[in-house]
C-alpha positions, 0 to 999 in steps of 0.5 A: 474473450471468456471469463477464464481467459480474462482471468489467465490474462490478468494472472500472466500480467501480474506474474510478468510485473512480479518477475520484473520487480524481482529482477531489480529489487534495489529499485523497488519501493513499498509505500503505505500511509495513515489518515483520518477515517474516510467513512462518515464524511457527508461532505466528501472531503478528502481525509487528512494525512497523518504519516507516510512511509516508504521502504526500499525493498532490497535494503530495508532503508525507510523514509518516513514523513509524519505530522509529529516529526514535522511539528518537532522540526517546526517547534510546534508543541504536540498539544498544538498540532491540531491547530496547526494541522494544515500547515504541518500536513502541507509541509509533510506532503511537500517533503514526500513529493520531493522524495517521489520526484527523485524516485519516479523511475522506481516501482512502487508497491502498495496495498489498495492505494487506488482511489480518492478515498485512500490512495495516490489520488487521495494524496494528490487531492489533499496536497492540491487542497493545501495549495501544493503541486503534487508529482505525478507517478506513472501508472506503470510504476504502481504495483497493487499487491492486494489486487495482484494476489487476487489475479494470481490466486483467485478471489477465494485465496484467503478469507476477509479481512484479507490482510489479517487472514493472510498474516495469520496463515503465514504466521506474520506478527501483528505487533504495532499494527492497527486495522482500519477502525483502529487507525481512525480511532487513533487519529481521533484521539491524536495518537499520531506516534501510534499511527506512524508505528502502525504505518511502519509495521505494515511496510514490514508486513507487505515486504514479507508478503512480497518476498514470499510471493516472489519465492513461492512460499506464500501460503493461501487457501487457493486451489489449482482450479481457483488459480487457473480455472478449467479452460482447455487453453489453461490446462495446456499452458500448465502442462507445457510448463 
């Protein structure tokens, strides 16, 4: 199969999944989490998790799981969080996976949560390290918004860093939002509330982008050729629509 046809197949797959999501918005969840930096880790440990937030796309109702909230419930003073971190993190992840077990039939929208550095595998590994037993979410229930945008619009649809540039082009505010280095710095300085606010803000941003993608109003730099290529079959498909 030519590269153009592979591109078409990926695009059609992403569009089909997107159509399915738009038809059952009340059963769609958007997830994001914050953690310590996954760079400069010579021993390869999985990054510790600080907060996780999950938002129902249709209602906007958000469930959040965070170190500082668990500490408050457990009567741990803010200054003592670092000393109690593993215990608090395990409780936070336990609560999160209990939530996941109740929503395994939902579609989970995420942004690049794909591997052991950052993603569902990283959350699972961290909980296992803490002697917990994570729930397994079927791959068919995961929708990577970042990769889907590339599949639909092509690699050149926006500049780098893609999320920031996409927000700028679509006039989406960045209030309370931290980039990767900003989140790593906030973790080092133990600004857990600031990290959690950034996590919640990113849910808003992802919901905004998803909504514009579904209704066709998302602005990008993609040209028709970027999206479709020039293979005759692709041109015929476009004409037939």
